[in-house]
N, C-alpha and C positions, 0 to 999 in steps of 0.2 A: 326497717332497715336490717339487712342480714347481720348475723352475729358470727364472728370468727374466733376460734380457739387459737392461741399462739404459744410458742415456746421460744424464749429469747434469753440472751445473756446481757447483763448490765455491764457498766464500766469496770466493776470489780471482778468480773468473770463469773458471777453467780448466776445460776440458771433459774429463770422465772417462768411461770406458766399462768395463763389467765384467759380472759375472753374480752373482745372489744367489738363494737359495732362499726360497720364500714359499708360503703356502697359496693365495693368490689375487693377482691383479694389484693390487687395492685395498690389500691388506695390504702388498704389496711397495712400493708408492708411499708408504704411510704410514711404513714402516721407513726408507726413503731420506730422507723429510722429517725424521725424528727425528735423522738424521745431518747435518741442516742443508744438504742438497743441494737444488738446483733441478732437478726432474725434467724432462728433455726428451723421453725416450722409454722405454717399458717394453714388452718383447715376450717372450712365452712361448717357451722353447726346446723344440722337439719332441724327444721321446725317440726312441730307435732303433725302438721298437715303433710309435710314432705315424707315423714316416716309412715303415715297412714297410706299415702299414695303408693309408696314403694312396696308396702305390704299388701295393698289391694290391687284392683285392676279396673281401669276405666275403659268401658266399651267404646268402640268407634261410633256406634249409634248415639251414645250419650254426648259425645263431643260434637257430632253434627247438630243435634238438637240445641246444645249450649250455644254454638256459633250462630245458628239461625235466630234463636230467641234474643241473644244479646244484640245482634244486628238490628232486629225489629225494634227493640226498646230504644237503642241509640238513635235510630231513624225517627222515632216518635218524640225525641227531645229529652228522654230520661237520662240523667247523668250516669256515667259508667259505674260509679260506686253504688248508686241506688239500684241500678239494673243488676249488678252482681249480687247484691243483698237479696233481691227478689228471686233471682235464679237459685241461690243457695237454699232457699226454702222449698224449691220444687225438685231439686236433685234427690233421687232416691238412694244412690250409692253413698255410703258414709264417707269413704275416702275422697270421692269427688266433691262432696259437700264441704268437707273440712278444707280442701284445697281452694275452692271458690271463696270461702270466707277469709282465708289467709291472703288471697290475692286482693280482695276488697280492703283488708286492713293495710296492706302495703301501699295501695293507691291513695288511701286516706293520709298515709305518712309522707306522700309526695313522690312515690315511685310511679313511673309510667306503666301502662297496661302491658306493653311488650316486655319490659324488664321484669315485671311481676310474674308473668307466665313463663319467662325464661328459666325460672328456678325449678321448673317441673318438666325437664326434658323427656321423662318417660311418658308424659301425656301430650305435651305441646312440642311438636317437632320443630326443627330449625326453620322449615318452610313456614309453619304457622307463626312463629315468632317474628321472622323477617317481614312477612306480609302484614302483620299487625303493626310493626314499626313503620312500614311504608304508608299504611292507612292513617296512622297518627300524624305523620309528617305532611301528608297531602290533605288532611282534613276530611278524608273519605273513609273513615273507619267502618261505618255501617255498611257501605258498599263492599269493602274488602272482606269483612266478616261474612257477609252474605255469599260472596264469591268463594270464600273458603269452605263454607257449608256445602255449596254445590259441588266443589271439587272433591270434598271428602265423600259425598254421596256417590258420585260417579266412580271414584276409586274403589269404594266398598263394593259397589255393584260389579265392577270388573273382577275384583278378587273372588267374589262369590261365584261368578260364572266359571272361572278356572277351577275353583275347588269342587264345584258340582260335577265337572267333567272327570275329575280324578277320584272323588270319594266313592261314587257308585261302583265302578269296577274294582276298586281296592277292597271294598266291603265284601263284594260277592266272591272275589278270589280268596280272600281270607277265610270266608265261611266254607268255601270249597276245600281249602287246605285243611281246615279243622275237621270237616266231615271225613275227608280221606284219612287223616291221622287216626280218628276214632275207629274207622273200619279196619285199618291195618293193625292197630294196637289191641283192639278188643274183639272185633267180630271175626277176623281171619283166624286168630289162634283158636277160637271155639270150633270153627269148621275144621281146622287142622287136626284137632283131637278126634273128631268124628271120622275123618278120612283115615287116620291111623288105625282106628278100630276096625274099619271096613277092609283095609288092606288093598292090594292091587296097585297098578301103575296109574298115577294121576296124569291128566293132560299137561302139556308143556306150560300153557298159560297159567294154570293153577300152581304148578311147581315154582314158577317165577314169582308169582304173587306171594306164596308162602315164604320164599327166600327173602323177598324184600321185607315182609312182615317180621321175620326172625332177626334180620340185620337191624331193623329199626328199633325193635325191643331191646336188643343186646347193646346197641351203641346210642340209645336215645339220649342219655345224660351227656355223653361226649359230644354228640351232635348239638345239643342245646348249649353246651359251654362254648363250642366252636362258633355257633351263630352269635351268641352274646359277645364273645371276644372280637369277632369280625365287626359287629355293629359298633363296639366301643372304639376299635381301631379306626374305623371309617369316620366316626364322629371326631376323633382326635385329628385325623388328617385334614378333614374339612374345616376344622377350626383354625388351621394355618392359612396364611395368605395364598401360598402356592396351591394347597389342596382346594381352597374355595374357588380359586381361579380355574383350576382344572375341571371342577364339578360344574361351574357355571358355563364353561366352554362346551362341556359335554351336553348340558341342557339345551344349548342352542343348536347342536349338531345332531341330536338324536332324531331318528325318523318320525314324522308326523307331529309328535309333541314339540319338537324343536321349533317348528314353524309357529306353533301356538305361543310358545314362550317368547319368541322374537316379536310377534305382534303385540303381545302384552307389554313388552319392554318399550316398544315404539309408542304405544298408546299412552303409557304412563309418563314417558319423557315429554311427549307433546302436550299432554294435559297439564303437567306440573310447570313446564317452562312457560306455557301460555298464561297460566294463572298468575305466575310471578311477574312476568313482563307487563301484563295488563294492570297489575296492582301497583306498578311504579318501581319495582325492584330493578336495579341496573343489570344489564345482560351478564356481566362477569360474575356478579354475586348470584344471579339466578342459575347460571350454569354450575356454579360451585354447589349450590343447594340441590339441584337436580341430580348431580353426580352422586351425592351422599344418599339420596333417596331412591336410587336406581333399582336396588335389590338384586343386581347382577354385577359381578366384578368386571366382566368383559365390557359391559355397557358403561359401567362407571369409569373405567380407564379410557374408553373412547371419548366420553364427555369431558374428562379432565384434559385429554390431548386437544380437544376442540377449544376448551377454555384458554389453553396456552396459546393456540394459534390465533384466536380472536384478540387476545391481549397484544399480540404482535402485529395486529392489523389485518388478519386474514378473515374473510367472510365465514359465517357459521356453516353455510351449506358446503363450501369448498372443503372445509376440514372434515365434515361428516361423510363426504363422498369417498374419502380415502379408506374409510372403514368398511367392513363387510356386514356390519350390524344393521345399518339403516338402508332400506331399499332406495333405488334411484328416484322413484316417484316422490318419496318424502324429501329427499335432498333438493329436488327441483322445486317443490312447493315452498320449501323454506327459502330457497334462493329468490323466488318471486316475491315472497313476503318481505325479505330484506330490501329488495329493489324498490318496492312500492310503499314501504313504510307501514305495512300491515302484517308484521310478523306474528303478533299474537292471534290475529284472525286466522291466518293460514295454519298456525299450530293447533288452534281449536278445531278447524276443519279436519286436520290429519287425525286428531284424537277421536273425533266423532266417527270418522271412517273406519279406523282400526278397532274401535269399540264394536262396531257392527260386524267387522271381520271376525273378531274374537267370538262374538255371540254365534255367528253362523258356523264357525269351526267347532265350537263346543257342542252345538246341536248335532253336527255331522259326526263328531267323535262318539257322542253318546249313542247315536243310532247305529254306528258301526261296531262299537264295543259290546253292545247288548247281545247280538247273536253270537259273537265270538266267545263271550263268557258262557252262554248257554251251551254252545258246542263243546267248550272245555269241560264243563260239568258233566255233560252227557258222555264224553269219551272216558274221563277218569273214573267217575262213579259207576257208569255203565260197564266199563271194562272190568272193574273189581267184582261187580255182581255177576257178570257172565263167567269170570274165572272161578268164582265160588260155586256156581251151580252147574258147571260143565260136568264134574264127576257125578252129580245127582242125575243129570240127563243120561249119562252113560249107564249108570246102574238101572235106571228105569227101562232103557232099551234092552239091556241084558235080561231083565226080569220078564219083559214083554216077549222076548225071543224064545224064552223057555216055555 
Protein backbone atom coordinates (compact mmCIF):
# COMPACT_ATOMS: atom_id res chain seq x y z
CA UNK A 1 0.00 0.00 0.00
CA UNK A 2 1.36 3.47 -0.87
CA UNK A 3 2.80 5.63 1.92
CA UNK A 4 1.94 9.35 2.17
CA UNK A 5 3.74 12.07 4.10
CA UNK A 6 1.41 14.57 5.73
CA UNK A 7 1.50 17.97 7.41
CA UNK A 8 -1.53 18.72 9.62
CA UNK A 9 -2.78 20.84 12.50
CA UNK A 10 -4.51 19.33 15.50
CA UNK A 11 -7.33 20.79 17.63
CA UNK A 12 -4.88 22.93 19.58
CA UNK A 13 -3.41 24.46 16.44
CA UNK A 14 -0.16 22.55 16.78
CA UNK A 15 1.50 21.53 13.50
CA UNK A 16 2.25 17.82 13.18
CA UNK A 17 4.11 15.88 10.50
CA UNK A 18 4.29 12.16 9.82
CA UNK A 19 3.48 9.39 7.36
CA UNK A 20 0.50 7.09 6.83
CA UNK A 21 -0.49 4.27 4.49
CA UNK A 22 -3.45 4.76 2.16
CA UNK A 23 -4.92 3.44 -1.09
CA UNK A 24 -4.94 6.94 -2.61
CA UNK A 25 -4.35 10.58 -1.71
CA UNK A 26 -8.11 11.17 -1.38
CA UNK A 27 -8.53 8.26 1.05
CA UNK A 28 -5.49 9.44 3.04
CA UNK A 29 -6.96 12.95 3.40
CA UNK A 30 -10.31 11.44 4.46
CA UNK A 31 -8.56 9.28 7.09
CA UNK A 32 -6.78 12.33 8.52
CA UNK A 33 -10.05 14.29 8.62
CA UNK A 34 -11.62 11.45 10.64
CA UNK A 35 -8.89 12.01 13.22
CA UNK A 36 -10.05 15.66 13.35
CA UNK A 37 -6.86 17.01 11.77
CA UNK A 38 -6.75 20.07 9.49
CA UNK A 39 -4.79 18.81 6.47
CA UNK A 40 -2.13 21.22 5.19
CA UNK A 41 -0.24 18.93 2.84
CA UNK A 42 -0.28 15.31 1.67
CA UNK A 43 2.43 13.92 -0.57
CA UNK A 44 3.11 10.38 -1.83
CA UNK A 45 6.45 8.92 -0.73
CA UNK A 46 8.35 7.32 -3.58
CA UNK A 47 9.42 3.74 -3.02
CA UNK A 48 12.97 2.58 -3.81
CA UNK A 49 11.72 1.09 -7.06
CA UNK A 50 10.09 4.35 -8.12
CA UNK A 51 13.27 6.28 -7.35
CA UNK A 52 15.35 3.79 -9.36
CA UNK A 53 12.96 3.97 -12.31
CA UNK A 54 12.99 7.77 -12.33
CA UNK A 55 16.79 7.68 -12.24
CA UNK A 56 17.10 4.96 -14.88
CA UNK A 57 15.46 4.35 -18.21
CA UNK A 58 13.31 1.47 -19.40
CA UNK A 59 13.60 0.77 -23.11
CA UNK A 60 10.49 0.32 -25.23
CA UNK A 61 11.88 -3.04 -26.39
CA UNK A 62 12.04 -4.24 -22.76
CA UNK A 63 8.42 -3.20 -22.20
CA UNK A 64 7.34 -5.12 -25.33
CA UNK A 65 9.12 -8.29 -24.13
CA UNK A 66 7.68 -7.86 -20.62
CA UNK A 67 4.10 -7.54 -21.96
CA UNK A 68 4.46 -10.49 -24.32
CA UNK A 69 6.00 -12.81 -21.73
CA UNK A 70 3.50 -11.83 -19.02
CA UNK A 71 0.64 -12.52 -21.46
CA UNK A 72 2.09 -15.95 -22.32
CA UNK A 73 2.50 -16.93 -18.65
CA UNK A 74 -1.03 -15.79 -17.69
CA UNK A 75 -2.44 -17.68 -20.71
CA UNK A 76 -0.56 -20.78 -19.47
CA UNK A 77 -2.38 -20.50 -16.11
CA UNK A 78 0.48 -19.07 -14.05
CA UNK A 79 -0.77 -16.59 -11.40
CA UNK A 80 0.16 -12.93 -12.00
CA UNK A 81 2.35 -12.66 -8.87
CA UNK A 82 4.32 -15.78 -9.77
CA UNK A 83 4.66 -14.63 -13.38
CA UNK A 84 6.03 -11.26 -12.24
CA UNK A 85 8.51 -12.98 -9.91
CA UNK A 86 9.78 -15.10 -12.82
CA UNK A 87 10.04 -12.05 -15.09
CA UNK A 88 11.95 -10.04 -12.46
CA UNK A 89 14.69 -12.68 -12.58
CA UNK A 90 14.99 -12.32 -16.36
CA UNK A 91 14.98 -8.52 -16.60
CA UNK A 92 18.51 -7.18 -17.18
CA UNK A 93 17.89 -3.51 -16.35
CA UNK A 94 18.27 -2.86 -12.60
CA UNK A 95 15.60 -0.13 -12.51
CA UNK A 96 13.05 -2.26 -14.37
CA UNK A 97 13.81 -5.33 -12.20
CA UNK A 98 13.24 -3.35 -8.98
CA UNK A 99 10.00 -2.00 -10.38
CA UNK A 100 8.67 -5.46 -11.37
CA UNK A 101 9.52 -6.77 -7.89
CA UNK A 102 7.69 -3.81 -6.29
CA UNK A 103 4.63 -4.44 -8.49
CA UNK A 104 4.62 -8.10 -7.40
CA UNK A 105 4.74 -7.02 -3.73
CA UNK A 106 1.82 -4.61 -4.24
CA UNK A 107 -0.28 -7.36 -5.84
CA UNK A 108 0.49 -9.72 -2.94
CA UNK A 109 -0.79 -6.96 -0.63
CA UNK A 110 -4.11 -6.94 -2.49
CA UNK A 111 -3.57 -4.25 -5.15
CA UNK A 112 -4.73 -4.97 -8.71
CA UNK A 113 -2.15 -5.12 -11.53
CA UNK A 114 -3.52 -1.96 -13.16
CA UNK A 115 -3.30 0.02 -9.89
CA UNK A 116 0.20 -1.33 -9.21
CA UNK A 117 1.63 -0.31 -12.60
CA UNK A 118 -0.17 3.06 -12.42
CA UNK A 119 2.43 4.11 -9.82
CA UNK A 120 5.05 4.19 -12.60
CA UNK A 121 3.69 6.62 -15.23
CA UNK A 122 7.20 7.14 -16.68
CA UNK A 123 7.15 3.49 -17.82
CA UNK A 124 3.49 2.49 -18.10
CA UNK A 125 1.46 5.03 -20.05
CA UNK A 126 -2.18 5.84 -19.37
CA UNK A 127 -3.04 3.69 -22.39
CA UNK A 128 -1.21 0.70 -20.86
CA UNK A 129 -2.89 1.17 -17.46
CA UNK A 130 -6.41 1.57 -18.87
CA UNK A 131 -6.07 -1.42 -21.20
CA UNK A 132 -4.81 -3.55 -18.31
CA UNK A 133 -7.77 -2.41 -16.20
CA UNK A 134 -10.16 -3.34 -19.05
CA UNK A 135 -8.46 -6.74 -19.38
CA UNK A 136 -8.85 -7.41 -15.65
CA UNK A 137 -12.52 -6.43 -15.72
CA UNK A 138 -13.30 -8.62 -18.75
CA UNK A 139 -11.18 -11.61 -17.64
CA UNK A 140 -9.12 -11.33 -20.84
CA UNK A 141 -5.90 -9.97 -19.33
CA UNK A 142 -3.67 -12.31 -21.35
CA UNK A 143 -5.26 -11.26 -24.66
CA UNK A 144 -5.09 -7.56 -23.76
CA UNK A 145 -1.40 -7.78 -22.77
CA UNK A 146 -0.62 -9.62 -26.00
CA UNK A 147 -2.50 -6.93 -27.93
CA UNK A 148 -0.54 -4.27 -26.04
CA UNK A 149 2.76 -5.93 -27.00
CA UNK A 150 1.71 -5.97 -30.68
CA UNK A 151 0.66 -2.32 -30.47
CA UNK A 152 3.97 -1.29 -28.88
CA UNK A 153 5.94 -3.24 -31.50
CA UNK A 154 4.12 -1.54 -34.37
CA UNK A 155 4.39 1.91 -32.76
CA UNK A 156 8.12 1.35 -32.23
CA UNK A 157 8.58 0.25 -35.85
CA UNK A 158 6.71 3.34 -37.07
CA UNK A 159 8.86 5.66 -34.96
CA UNK A 160 12.02 3.99 -36.26
CA UNK A 161 10.93 4.48 -39.87
CA UNK A 162 10.42 8.21 -39.34
CA UNK A 163 13.71 8.60 -37.45
CA UNK A 164 15.63 6.72 -40.14
CA UNK A 165 14.34 9.15 -42.78
CA UNK A 166 15.54 12.15 -40.78
CA UNK A 167 18.74 10.91 -39.13
CA UNK A 168 20.70 10.15 -42.33
CA UNK A 169 20.39 13.59 -43.97
CA UNK A 170 20.88 15.31 -40.59
CA UNK A 171 24.16 13.45 -39.99
CA UNK A 172 25.46 14.10 -43.51
CA UNK A 173 24.55 17.81 -43.44
CA UNK A 174 26.16 18.17 -39.98
CA UNK A 175 29.35 16.55 -41.28
CA UNK A 176 29.29 18.82 -44.33
CA UNK A 177 28.94 21.89 -42.10
CA UNK A 178 31.79 20.67 -39.86
CA UNK A 179 34.08 20.10 -42.88
CA UNK A 180 33.17 23.52 -44.28
CA UNK A 181 33.91 25.18 -40.92
CA UNK A 182 37.34 23.48 -40.72
CA UNK A 183 38.18 24.58 -44.26
CA UNK A 184 37.14 28.17 -43.59
CA UNK A 185 38.80 28.47 -40.16
CA UNK A 186 42.00 26.47 -40.75
CA UNK A 187 42.75 25.83 -44.42
CA UNK A 188 41.71 29.14 -46.03
CA UNK A 189 43.81 31.31 -43.61
CA UNK A 190 46.90 29.22 -44.56
CA UNK A 191 46.32 29.84 -48.26
CA UNK A 192 45.64 33.52 -47.52
CA UNK A 193 49.16 33.88 -46.09
CA UNK A 194 50.63 32.27 -49.21
CA UNK A 195 48.61 34.55 -51.52
CA UNK A 196 49.74 37.67 -49.61
CA UNK A 197 53.37 36.62 -50.03
CA UNK A 198 52.88 36.17 -53.78
CA UNK A 199 50.99 39.48 -54.17
CA UNK A 200 48.87 40.40 -57.21
CA UNK A 201 45.10 40.60 -57.75
CA UNK A 202 43.19 37.52 -56.59
CA UNK A 203 40.14 36.18 -58.48
CA UNK A 204 36.75 37.43 -57.23
CA UNK A 205 35.67 33.98 -55.97
CA UNK A 206 38.87 33.67 -53.92
CA UNK A 207 38.46 37.17 -52.44
CA UNK A 208 34.86 36.37 -51.42
CA UNK A 209 36.00 33.11 -49.80
CA UNK A 210 38.78 34.87 -47.85
CA UNK A 211 36.30 37.56 -46.75
CA UNK A 212 33.90 34.92 -45.44
CA UNK A 213 36.79 33.16 -43.67
CA UNK A 214 37.98 36.42 -42.02
CA UNK A 215 34.45 37.31 -40.89
CA UNK A 216 33.89 33.82 -39.47
CA UNK A 217 37.19 33.91 -37.53
CA UNK A 218 36.52 37.41 -36.22
CA UNK A 219 32.92 36.84 -35.14
CA UNK A 220 33.01 33.08 -34.42
CA UNK A 221 32.43 33.45 -30.66
CA UNK A 222 29.61 35.96 -31.19
CA UNK A 223 28.05 33.66 -33.79
CA UNK A 224 28.28 30.66 -31.43
CA UNK A 225 26.67 32.71 -28.61
CA UNK A 226 23.92 33.88 -30.98
CA UNK A 227 23.20 30.29 -32.12
CA UNK A 228 23.13 29.04 -28.49
CA UNK A 229 20.87 31.93 -27.42
CA UNK A 230 18.58 31.33 -30.39
CA UNK A 231 18.36 27.63 -29.54
CA UNK A 232 17.58 28.38 -25.88
CA UNK A 233 14.95 30.96 -26.86
CA UNK A 234 13.35 28.52 -29.31
CA UNK A 235 13.30 25.79 -26.65
CA UNK A 236 11.61 28.18 -24.20
CA UNK A 237 9.02 29.25 -26.78
CA UNK A 238 8.24 25.63 -27.70
CA UNK A 239 7.78 24.77 -23.99
CA UNK A 240 4.72 27.07 -23.89
CA UNK A 241 1.32 25.89 -25.12
CA UNK A 242 1.17 28.51 -27.86
CA UNK A 243 4.74 27.81 -29.00
CA UNK A 244 4.14 24.06 -29.08
CA UNK A 245 0.90 24.58 -31.01
CA UNK A 246 2.60 26.82 -33.58
CA UNK A 247 5.48 24.35 -34.03
CA UNK A 248 3.13 21.39 -34.45
CA UNK A 249 1.02 23.36 -36.94
CA UNK A 250 4.21 24.17 -38.88
CA UNK A 251 5.19 20.49 -38.87
CA UNK A 252 1.92 19.58 -40.60
CA UNK A 253 2.27 22.38 -43.18
CA UNK A 254 5.94 22.12 -44.12
CA UNK A 255 6.40 20.81 -47.72
CA UNK A 256 7.06 17.07 -48.17
CA UNK A 257 7.77 16.33 -44.49
CA UNK A 258 4.40 17.78 -43.44
CA UNK A 259 2.58 15.05 -45.35
CA UNK A 260 4.76 12.43 -43.65
CA UNK A 261 4.00 13.85 -40.17
CA UNK A 262 0.27 13.85 -41.02
CA UNK A 263 0.35 10.18 -42.08
CA UNK A 264 2.25 9.23 -38.93
CA UNK A 265 -0.37 11.06 -36.81
CA UNK A 266 -3.27 9.29 -38.56
CA UNK A 267 -1.56 5.89 -38.25
CA UNK A 268 -0.87 6.44 -34.54
CA UNK A 269 -4.43 7.67 -33.87
CA UNK A 270 -6.00 4.71 -35.68
CA UNK A 271 -3.73 2.09 -34.10
CA UNK A 272 -4.16 3.43 -30.55
CA UNK A 273 -7.93 3.96 -30.86
CA UNK A 274 -8.42 0.50 -32.40
CA UNK A 275 -6.37 -1.21 -29.67
CA UNK A 276 -8.31 0.54 -26.88
CA UNK A 277 -11.78 -0.12 -28.33
CA UNK A 278 -10.89 -3.76 -29.06
CA UNK A 279 -9.75 -4.17 -25.45
CA UNK A 280 -13.09 -3.02 -24.07
CA UNK A 281 -12.28 0.61 -23.17
CA UNK A 282 -15.36 2.81 -23.78
CA UNK A 283 -15.15 5.26 -26.70
CA UNK A 284 -15.04 8.47 -24.63
CA UNK A 285 -12.23 7.20 -22.40
CA UNK A 286 -10.41 5.86 -25.47
CA UNK A 287 -10.60 9.25 -27.22
CA UNK A 288 -9.31 10.94 -24.08
CA UNK A 289 -6.28 8.61 -23.95
CA UNK A 290 -5.67 8.89 -27.71
CA UNK A 291 -5.63 12.69 -27.43
CA UNK A 292 -3.01 12.58 -24.67
CA UNK A 293 -0.76 10.24 -26.67
CA UNK A 294 -1.17 12.04 -30.02
CA UNK A 295 2.26 13.70 -29.88
CA UNK A 296 0.99 16.73 -31.81
CA UNK A 297 -0.94 19.63 -30.25
CA UNK A 298 -3.10 20.24 -33.34
CA UNK A 299 -4.06 16.55 -33.59
CA UNK A 300 -4.67 16.47 -29.82
CA UNK A 301 -7.05 19.45 -29.97
CA UNK A 302 -8.90 17.87 -32.92
CA UNK A 303 -9.43 14.64 -30.97
CA UNK A 304 -10.54 16.54 -27.84
CA UNK A 305 -13.13 18.42 -29.96
CA UNK A 306 -14.21 15.07 -31.38
CA UNK A 307 -14.63 13.65 -27.85
CA UNK A 308 -16.82 16.61 -26.87
CA UNK A 309 -18.96 16.14 -29.99
CA UNK A 310 -19.32 12.39 -29.38
CA UNK A 311 -20.37 13.05 -25.77
CA UNK A 312 -23.09 15.31 -27.18
CA UNK A 313 -24.34 12.51 -29.46
CA UNK A 314 -22.47 13.28 -32.70
CA UNK A 315 -20.79 10.43 -34.65
CA UNK A 316 -16.98 10.25 -34.56
CA UNK A 317 -16.61 10.52 -38.33
CA UNK A 318 -18.83 13.61 -38.56
CA UNK A 319 -16.67 15.43 -36.02
CA UNK A 320 -13.34 14.43 -37.61
CA UNK A 321 -14.59 15.55 -41.05
CA UNK A 322 -14.66 19.16 -39.80
CA UNK A 323 -10.90 19.13 -39.22
CA UNK A 324 -8.18 19.44 -41.84
CA UNK A 325 -6.00 16.82 -40.11
CA UNK A 326 -7.84 13.65 -41.09
CA UNK A 327 -8.21 12.86 -44.83
CA UNK A 328 -11.73 12.25 -46.23
CA UNK A 329 -10.98 8.55 -46.85
CA UNK A 330 -10.20 8.02 -43.15
CA UNK A 331 -13.42 9.76 -42.08
CA UNK A 332 -15.50 7.68 -44.52
CA UNK A 333 -13.96 4.40 -43.32
CA UNK A 334 -14.59 5.36 -39.68
CA UNK A 335 -18.19 6.24 -40.62
CA UNK A 336 -18.66 2.79 -42.21
CA UNK A 337 -17.15 1.20 -39.09
CA UNK A 338 -19.59 3.06 -36.84
CA UNK A 339 -22.58 2.10 -38.97
CA UNK A 340 -21.64 -1.60 -39.22
CA UNK A 341 -20.46 -1.98 -35.61
CA UNK A 342 -16.92 -2.82 -36.75
CA UNK A 343 -15.15 0.37 -35.72
CA UNK A 344 -12.03 -1.32 -34.31
CA UNK A 345 -11.65 -3.41 -37.50
CA UNK A 346 -11.86 -0.32 -39.74
CA UNK A 347 -9.41 1.58 -37.52
CA UNK A 348 -6.98 -1.33 -37.71
CA UNK A 349 -7.21 -1.35 -41.52
CA UNK A 350 -6.59 2.43 -41.61
CA UNK A 351 -3.54 2.00 -39.37
CA UNK A 352 -2.13 -0.79 -41.57
CA UNK A 353 -2.72 1.28 -44.71
CA UNK A 354 -1.01 4.37 -43.32
CA UNK A 355 1.88 2.32 -41.93
CA UNK A 356 2.52 1.17 -45.50
CA UNK A 357 2.14 4.76 -46.74
CA UNK A 358 4.70 5.99 -44.20
CA UNK A 359 7.08 3.18 -45.16
CA UNK A 360 6.77 4.05 -48.87
CA UNK A 361 7.20 7.79 -48.25
CA UNK A 362 10.25 7.24 -46.01
CA UNK A 363 11.88 5.11 -48.73
CA UNK A 364 11.07 7.79 -51.32
CA UNK A 365 12.44 10.57 -49.11
CA UNK A 366 15.67 8.67 -48.47
CA UNK A 367 16.12 8.08 -52.21
CA UNK A 368 15.44 11.75 -52.95
CA UNK A 369 17.53 13.23 -50.13
CA UNK A 370 20.67 11.18 -50.89
CA UNK A 371 21.50 12.80 -54.27
CA UNK A 372 20.53 16.25 -52.92
CA UNK A 373 22.96 15.89 -50.01
CA UNK A 374 25.72 14.68 -52.35
CA UNK A 375 25.06 17.66 -54.65
CA UNK A 376 25.18 20.02 -51.65
CA UNK A 377 28.52 18.58 -50.55
CA UNK A 378 29.86 18.84 -54.09
CA UNK A 379 28.83 22.49 -54.50
CA UNK A 380 30.02 23.72 -51.08
CA UNK A 381 33.25 21.77 -50.64
CA UNK A 382 34.03 21.80 -54.37
CA UNK A 383 33.42 25.57 -54.52
CA UNK A 384 35.88 26.17 -51.66
CA UNK A 385 38.55 24.00 -53.29
CA UNK A 386 38.14 25.73 -56.66
CA UNK A 387 38.30 29.19 -55.04
CA UNK A 388 41.53 28.21 -53.26
CA UNK A 389 43.23 26.82 -56.36
CA UNK A 390 42.16 29.49 -58.89
CA UNK A 391 45.15 31.73 -58.02
CA UNK A 392 47.47 28.73 -58.34
CA UNK A 393 46.10 28.02 -61.82
CA UNK A 394 46.64 31.67 -62.79
CA UNK A 395 50.25 31.61 -61.56
CA UNK A 396 50.86 28.36 -63.45
CA UNK A 397 49.49 29.92 -66.67
CA UNK A 398 51.65 33.04 -66.21
CA UNK A 399 54.77 30.94 -65.66
CA UNK A 400 53.93 28.79 -68.70
CA UNK A 401 53.35 31.96 -70.81
CA UNK A 402 56.84 33.20 -70.01
